[in-house]
C-alpha positions, 0 to 999 in steps of 0.5 A: 113414515114422513118426518120433517126437520126445520132449521134456520141453517143450510145443513149437510144432511145425508142418509146412512143404513146401519143394520138394515135400518135407514137413518137421517144424519144431520149435524146438531147442537145438543146442548149449550152453556147453561144451568143443567140439572141444577149445575152450571155446564160451561162452554169449555166442558161442552167443547171438550166433550163434543168429539165424543158425540160423533157417530152417536145415535140420538133419538128425536122423541121419547127414548126407547130401547135400541139393541139392549141399550137405552138411548 
């Protein structure tokens, strides 16, 4: 299956294989300061939690069950 990723930045993309499945790994910004689900999410909170997202699987399309955990 072919997939495309468009960006305005030059990224350090790489591939990793986990449990026999090959994944494309890219640095991303998942959220920005905003009102999210009816509550204000300040930049300071995002900065504090950002390291916890390292090495996490993020799905591009609709979530599906991965290893008994819903992503």
